[in-house]
C-alpha positions as CSV (number, residue, x, y, z in Angstrom):
1,M,83.3,112.6,83.5
2,P,84.9,109.9,83.3
3,Q,83.8,106.9,85.9
4,P,85.8,106.9,88.9
5,I,87.5,103.6,89.6
6,L,86.4,103.4,93.1
7,D,83.2,105.0,94.3
8,I,82.0,105.1,98.2
9,R,78.8,105.4,99.6
10,G,77.3,105.8,102.8
11,L,79.7,103.4,104.1
12,T,79.3,102.8,107.1
13,K,81.1,100.0,109.8
14,V,79.7,99.9,113.5
15,Y,81.4,97.0,115.5
16,P,79.7,95.0,118.2
17,G,79.6,97.3,121.4
18,G,78.4,100.2,119.1
19,L,82.0,101.6,118.2
20,K,81.2,103.6,114.7
21,A,84.4,102.9,112.8
22,L,83.1,104.8,109.9
23,D,80.3,107.0,109.8
24,S,78.3,107.4,106.0
25,V,81.8,108.1,104.5
26,D,81.3,109.2,100.5
27,L,84.2,109.0,98.7
28,E,85.1,108.5,94.7
29,I,89.0,108.2,93.7
30,R,89.7,108.8,90.1
31,K,91.6,106.5,88.2
32,G,95.2,107.3,87.6
33,E,95.4,109.6,91.0
34,I,97.7,109.3,93.8
35,F,94.8,110.3,96.9
36,A,96.0,110.7,100.3
37,L,93.9,109.9,103.3
38,L,95.0,112.0,106.5
39,G,93.8,111.4,109.9
40,P,95.0,110.6,113.5
41,N,95.0,107.0,115.3
42,G,91.5,105.6,115.3
43,A,90.4,107.9,112.6
44,G,89.5,104.7,110.3
45,K,91.5,105.0,108.3
46,T,92.5,100.8,108.2
47,T,88.8,100.0,108.2
48,L,88.5,101.9,105.0
49,I,90.8,100.2,103.7
50,G,89.7,96.8,104.8
51,A,86.3,97.1,103.9
52,V,87.8,97.4,100.5
53,C,90.3,94.9,100.6
54,G,87.3,92.6,101.6
55,M,88.6,92.0,105.1
56,V,86.4,93.9,106.8
57,R,82.5,93.5,106.7
58,I,81.0,97.1,105.8
59,S,77.5,97.8,108.2
60,S,75.8,99.7,105.8
61,G,76.5,101.1,102.1
62,T,78.1,100.7,98.8
63,I,81.7,99.7,97.5
64,N,81.8,100.3,93.7
65,A,85.3,99.3,91.7
66,F,86.2,99.2,88.5
67,G,82.7,99.8,87.9
68,E,81.2,96.5,89.6
69,D,79.1,96.4,93.0
70,L,81.9,94.6,95.4
71,A,79.7,93.0,97.0
72,R,78.5,90.5,94.2
73,H,81.4,90.9,92.7
74,W,84.2,90.3,95.1
75,R,86.9,87.6,93.9
76,S,87.2,89.3,90.3
77,A,87.7,93.4,92.1
78,R,90.1,92.2,94.5
79,Q,92.3,90.6,91.7
80,R,92.9,94.1,90.6
81,I,93.7,95.8,94.3
82,G,96.7,95.3,96.2
83,L,97.8,96.0,99.5
84,V,100.6,96.9,101.6
85,P,99.3,96.5,104.9
86,Q,101.1,98.5,108.2
87,E,101.9,95.2,109.8
88,L,104.6,93.2,108.5
89,G,103.0,89.5,107.4
90,F,104.7,86.9,105.0
91,D,107.0,82.9,106.0
92,M,109.9,84.9,107.9
93,F,112.0,82.5,106.7
94,D,111.3,82.1,103.3
95,T,113.6,84.0,100.8
96,V,112.1,87.3,99.1
97,E,111.8,85.9,95.8
98,R,109.8,82.7,96.1
99,Q,107.5,85.2,98.8
100,V,107.0,87.6,96.0
101,G,106.1,84.9,93.2
102,Y,103.8,83.3,95.7
103,S,102.1,86.3,96.3
104,R,101.6,86.4,92.4
105,G,100.1,83.4,92.1
106,L,97.7,83.9,95.2
107,F,96.1,86.3,92.8
108,G,95.5,84.4,90.0
109,R,98.2,85.4,88.2
110,A,100.4,82.5,86.3
111,P,104.3,82.3,87.3
112,D,106.2,84.9,86.0
113,A,110.3,85.2,86.5
114,S,110.5,87.9,84.5
115,R,108.0,90.2,85.9
116,V,108.7,89.1,89.6
117,E,112.5,90.4,88.7
118,E,111.5,93.6,87.4
119,V,109.6,94.1,90.2
120,L,112.1,93.2,92.4
121,R,114.6,95.7,90.7
122,S,112.6,98.3,90.4
123,L,112.8,97.9,94.7
124,S,116.5,97.5,94.7
125,L,115.5,93.9,96.2
126,W,117.0,92.4,93.5
127,E,120.6,91.2,95.1
128,K,118.8,90.6,98.1
129,R,116.4,87.6,95.9
130,G,118.0,84.4,97.7
131,E,117.8,86.0,101.2
132,E,116.0,84.7,104.4
133,I,113.2,87.9,105.1
134,R,114.4,87.7,108.6
135,K,118.0,88.5,107.8
136,L,116.6,91.7,106.1
137,S,116.4,95.3,107.8
138,G,112.9,97.1,108.5
139,G,113.1,99.1,105.5
140,M,113.7,96.3,103.2
141,K,111.4,94.3,105.0
142,R,108.3,97.2,104.0
143,R,110.1,96.8,100.9
144,V,109.1,92.9,100.3
145,L,105.7,93.9,101.4
146,I,105.5,96.8,98.2
147,A,106.7,93.9,96.2
148,K,104.4,91.0,96.8
149,A,101.5,94.1,96.5
150,L,102.6,94.8,92.7
151,A,103.4,91.0,92.1
152,H,100.0,90.8,90.4
153,D,99.8,94.0,88.9
154,P,97.1,95.7,90.9
155,E,95.4,98.8,89.0
156,L,94.8,100.4,92.1
157,L,97.2,100.0,95.0
158,F,96.7,100.9,98.8
159,L,99.4,101.8,101.1
160,D,98.8,101.7,104.1
161,E,101.6,103.9,106.3
162,P,104.1,102.2,103.5
163,T,107.1,104.6,105.0
164,A,106.3,104.1,108.8
165,G,109.4,103.1,110.6
166,V,111.8,103.6,107.7
167,D,114.1,106.4,107.6
168,V,114.2,109.3,105.3
169,E,116.7,108.5,102.9
170,L,114.8,105.3,102.2
171,R,111.2,107.2,102.1
172,R,112.3,109.5,99.7
173,D,113.2,105.7,97.6
174,M,109.8,104.8,97.6
175,W,108.1,108.7,96.8
176,R,109.8,107.8,93.8
177,Q,108.8,104.5,93.2
178,I,105.3,105.6,93.9
179,G,105.7,108.1,91.5
180,A,106.7,105.5,88.7
181,L,104.0,103.5,89.4
182,R,101.5,106.4,88.8
183,E,103.4,107.5,85.2
184,Q,102.7,103.1,84.8
185,G,98.1,104.7,85.3
186,V,98.3,102.9,88.9
187,T,95.7,104.2,91.0
188,V,97.4,105.1,94.7
189,I,95.9,105.6,98.2
190,L,98.1,106.4,100.3
191,T,97.2,106.7,103.8
192,T,100.0,108.8,106.4
193,H,101.1,109.9,109.3
194,Y,103.6,111.8,107.5
195,I,102.0,115.0,106.0
196,E,105.3,115.7,104.0
197,E,104.4,112.6,101.8
198,A,101.2,114.3,101.0
199,E,102.6,117.7,100.2
200,E,105.2,115.5,97.8
201,M,102.7,112.9,96.3
202,A,99.3,113.8,96.2
203,D,97.2,114.8,93.9
204,R,94.5,115.2,95.9
205,V,94.1,115.2,100.0
206,G,90.9,113.7,102.2
207,V,91.1,114.2,106.0
208,I,89.1,111.6,108.2
209,D,88.6,111.7,111.9
210,K,86.0,109.2,113.8
211,G,84.9,108.0,110.7
212,R,83.6,110.6,108.9
213,L,85.4,112.3,106.2
214,L,85.5,115.7,106.9
215,L,87.2,117.2,103.4
216,V,88.1,115.8,100.1
217,D,90.0,118.1,98.2
218,E,92.7,118.8,95.1
219,K,95.6,119.7,96.9
220,D,96.7,122.8,95.6
221,E,92.9,124.0,96.0
222,M,92.9,122.8,99.6
223,M,96.4,124.8,100.5
224,K,94.8,127.8,98.7
225,R,91.4,127.9,100.1
226,L,92.4,127.2,103.9
227,G,95.9,128.3,103.8
228,R,97.1,131.1,106.0
229,T,100.3,133.6,106.3
230,E,101.2,133.6,110.0
231,A,104.0,136.7,110.9
232,H,105.5,137.9,114.6
233,F,107.2,141.5,114.2
234,T,109.4,142.1,117.2
235,L,109.6,145.6,118.4
236,A,112.2,147.5,119.5
237,A,110.6,149.2,122.4
238,Q,107.3,147.7,124.1
239,L,103.9,148.8,123.4
240,S,100.7,149.4,125.6
241,E,98.3,148.7,122.3
242,L,98.6,148.9,118.8
243,P,98.1,152.0,116.6
244,P,95.0,153.0,115.0
245,A,96.6,152.4,111.5
246,L,96.3,148.4,112.1
247,R,92.8,148.4,113.3
248,D,92.1,147.1,109.6
249,Y,94.2,144.0,109.6
250,P,94.1,140.7,111.8
251,V,96.9,141.4,114.0
252,T,97.4,141.0,117.9
253,L,99.8,142.5,120.4
254,A,101.3,139.8,122.1
255,E,101.1,140.2,126.4
256,D,104.6,141.5,127.1
257,G,104.3,144.3,124.4
258,R,107.0,143.7,122.2
259,T,105.4,141.4,119.3
260,V,103.0,142.6,117.1
261,C,101.2,139.0,115.3
262,Y,99.4,138.7,112.2
263,R,97.2,135.9,110.6
264,G,95.0,136.0,107.9
265,G,95.1,136.0,104.1
266,D,93.5,133.1,102.1
267,G,96.4,130.8,100.1
268,T,96.2,133.3,97.4
269,G,99.0,135.9,98.1
270,K,96.7,137.9,99.9
271,G,98.4,137.5,103.7
272,K,101.9,138.3,102.0
273,A,100.3,141.8,100.8
274,E,98.7,142.5,103.8
275,V,102.3,141.4,106.0
276,A,104.0,144.2,103.9
277,A,100.9,146.7,104.5
278,V,101.4,146.1,108.5
279,A,105.4,146.5,108.1
280,T,104.6,150.1,106.2
281,A,101.9,150.6,109.1
282,L,104.1,150.4,111.5
283,V,107.0,152.6,110.2
284,Q,104.5,155.5,109.8
285,S,103.3,155.1,112.9
286,G,106.7,155.5,114.6
287,I,107.3,152.2,115.3
288,V,110.5,150.5,115.3
289,F,110.5,146.1,114.8
290,T,113.9,144.3,115.2
291,A,112.7,140.8,113.2
292,L,110.0,139.7,110.8
293,D,109.5,136.1,111.3
294,Q,106.6,135.2,108.3
295,R,105.6,131.5,107.2
296,E,102.9,130.2,105.5
297,S,100.6,127.2,106.4
298,S,101.5,123.5,105.2
299,L,99.2,120.7,105.1
300,E,99.7,119.8,108.5
301,D,98.5,122.8,110.1
302,I,95.7,122.9,107.7
303,F,95.0,119.2,108.8
304,V,95.4,120.0,112.4
305,G,93.2,123.1,112.4
306,L,90.2,120.8,110.8
307,V,90.7,117.9,113.6
308,E,90.7,120.6,116.0
309,Q,87.7,122.0,115.1
310,Q,85.7,119.0,114.7
311,G,86.8,118.1,117.5
312,L,85.0,121.2,119.4
313,A,82.1,120.9,117.0
314,A,81.9,117.1,118.6
């Protein structure tokens, strides 16, 4: 099996006062993948990124990047890592082109006007190259952050809430840019509140809450394993109880007696088959339904469920 580009073992961060921001996190990131790290505010996502990027001093554990221990080789490793932070951080009175060029030099790269141009063009910033950053829209400022992170050609790129506060059109444009980075061989770790970003782009997904990594899995496998089917049958007449024919199915009768609710399946198609069987059983029992509303679990449903389960277990 190929060596992971990032290998985190037992990573723990305890702040003065006792707050445990990271709790024995183990995580491997594969070269060339897009990995989405999901979690609510305060879950530990930004602390994890800060630990890898050298901005947070860890309490215990190890971080290996590119096969090297970051504790001993942080300078050389950091030159191969890019970061797009949540907060806008640059000289607002400087121009776009100068800021991106400066960021390249900051990581020890020789000046390269053609590379800076290439990065700016890829993010639709070339026409804005001479503009002062303070005059740009919020979405364009966020693009400049991405350009600064890409200027030194990182092999591993962290995107911490990269599309927060931008409109849907710009968000989708950024998704395309991130997809292009993967095609170039860049490994991307993405934190986001927008679950659709993970569904759209990620190869694997991790869920973190209260500093603990709850689950890491292939996105499609997670959907299959934890996905559910939900269906609501609206009845033509009120029922006082479910018919015997439905006893073998995960169904309930709403309090008003006018809706039969199914929730089951396993993400493999079992749920859809059982919904059809429930419909047949209702008809055979002489029960008429006037509407059927059916949906499959989204990644957001799975995420919320995991976090709620964690909260109940705590």
